[in-house]
C-alpha positions as CSV (number, residue, x, y, z in Angstrom):
1,M,-10.1,32.0,-22.6
2,T,-6.6,32.9,-23.8
3,K,-4.4,30.5,-25.6
4,L,-2.1,30.2,-22.6
5,A,-5.0,29.5,-20.2
6,A,-6.4,26.8,-22.6
7,T,-2.9,25.2,-22.8
8,I,-2.6,25.1,-19.0
9,V,-6.1,23.6,-18.7
10,C,-5.2,20.9,-21.3
11,V,-1.9,20.1,-19.4
12,F,-3.8,19.7,-16.1
13,A,-6.5,17.5,-17.9
14,L,-3.7,15.3,-19.4
15,C,-2.0,15.0,-16.0
16,A,-5.3,14.0,-14.4
17,A,-6.0,11.4,-17.1
18,V,-2.6,9.9,-16.6
19,A,-3.1,9.8,-12.8
20,L,-6.5,8.1,-13.3
21,A,-5.1,5.6,-15.7
22,D,-2.4,4.6,-13.2
23,A,-5.0,4.4,-10.5
24,A,-7.1,2.0,-12.6
25,T,-4.2,-0.2,-13.7
26,G,-2.5,-0.6,-10.4
27,P,1.2,-0.9,-9.7
28,Q,3.6,-1.2,-12.7
29,G,7.3,-1.5,-12.6
30,Q,9.7,-2.3,-9.7
31,Y,9.0,-1.7,-6.0
32,C,11.5,-2.2,-3.2
33,G,11.4,-2.3,0.6
34,S,12.9,-3.8,3.7
35,Y,11.9,-4.8,7.2
36,S,13.7,-4.9,10.6
37,F,16.7,-2.8,9.7
38,G,17.3,-4.6,6.4
39,L,17.3,-8.2,7.8
40,I,14.6,-8.9,5.2
41,K,14.8,-7.1,1.8
42,G,12.6,-7.5,-1.1
43,T,11.7,-6.3,-4.6
44,G,8.5,-6.9,-6.6
45,H,8.3,-6.2,-10.3
46,F,4.7,-5.8,-11.5
47,N,4.6,-6.6,-15.2
48,K,2.1,-5.4,-17.8
49,D,0.9,-9.0,-18.3
50,D,-0.5,-9.0,-14.7
51,T,2.4,-11.2,-13.4
52,L,4.7,-10.4,-10.5
53,E,8.3,-11.3,-10.0
54,L,9.3,-11.4,-6.3
55,K,12.9,-11.5,-5.0
56,L,13.5,-11.7,-1.3
57,N,16.5,-11.9,0.9
58,A,15.6,-13.0,4.4
59,F,18.5,-13.4,6.9
60,G,20.9,-14.1,4.1
61,K,18.7,-16.6,2.2
62,D,17.6,-15.7,-1.3
63,I,14.1,-16.6,-2.5
64,E,12.7,-15.9,-5.9
65,C,9.2,-16.4,-7.1
66,N,8.4,-15.7,-10.8
67,K,5.3,-15.3,-12.9
68,E,2.9,-14.9,-9.9
69,K,-0.5,-13.9,-11.3
70,Y,-2.1,-10.8,-9.7
71,S,-5.0,-8.5,-10.2
72,Y,-5.7,-5.0,-8.9
73,D,-9.1,-3.7,-7.7
74,A,-9.0,0.1,-8.0
75,A,-12.1,0.5,-5.9
76,S,-10.6,-1.2,-2.8
77,Q,-7.0,-0.6,-3.8
78,E,-6.4,-4.3,-3.2
79,V,-3.7,-6.3,-5.0
80,R,-4.9,-9.9,-5.2
81,V,-2.4,-12.8,-5.6
82,P,-4.5,-16.0,-5.7
83,S,-1.4,-18.2,-5.4
84,A,-0.5,-16.8,-2.0
85,I,-2.7,-19.5,-0.4
86,D,-1.6,-22.4,-2.6
87,S,1.1,-24.4,-0.8
88,N,2.1,-25.9,-4.1
89,D,3.1,-22.5,-5.5
90,C,6.4,-20.7,-4.8
91,L,4.8,-17.7,-2.9
92,G,2.1,-19.8,-1.4
93,N,4.6,-22.3,0.0
94,L,6.7,-19.5,1.5
95,I,3.6,-18.0,3.2
96,T,1.8,-21.2,4.4
97,S,5.0,-23.0,5.5
98,N,5.9,-20.1,7.7
99,G,2.4,-19.6,9.2
100,L,2.0,-16.2,7.6
101,S,-1.0,-14.5,6.0
102,F,-1.0,-12.3,2.9
103,S,-2.8,-9.2,1.8
104,A,-1.6,-6.3,-0.3
105,K,-2.9,-2.8,-1.2
106,Y,-1.6,-0.2,-3.7
107,D,-2.1,3.5,-3.0
108,P,-1.9,5.2,-6.4
109,S,-1.5,8.7,-4.7
110,T,1.7,7.7,-3.1
111,E,2.7,4.8,-5.4
112,V,3.3,2.5,-2.4
113,V,2.4,-1.2,-2.3
114,S,1.7,-2.2,1.4
115,L,2.2,-5.8,2.2
116,D,0.6,-7.3,5.4
117,L,2.1,-10.7,6.3
118,G,0.2,-11.1,9.5
119,I,3.3,-10.7,11.8
120,A,4.8,-7.8,9.8
121,S,3.8,-5.0,7.4
122,I,6.2,-3.8,4.7
123,D,5.8,-0.8,2.4
124,L,7.3,-1.1,-1.0
125,E,8.1,2.1,-2.9
126,Q,9.1,2.4,-6.6
127,C,12.8,2.0,-7.1
């Protein structure tokens, strides 16, 4: 194997390792999206300490939920936010008081977080 071929193999191996590491750790950084022509806009910042900062603007009303704990299951691509069902929590109150449900998935190949709120689905992309 020539030195150039060995270098190319190493670069591809490094890229694959980085991709696998991202797939195992789940979303990191800021993701943005909107629904219904921008009537509802949101950002989610996934922190390295497994907390999530959410900022929403729905019909002109600002909502912010900070330090929401989350976990990521690489096998199912599911993002779990246990507080989403707790009516005493910021996110949980928003969901339960509006009769919504909550599930989220992260696709590492597209780096998209897909939220399903029961009545609407929103895709968040890195921003």
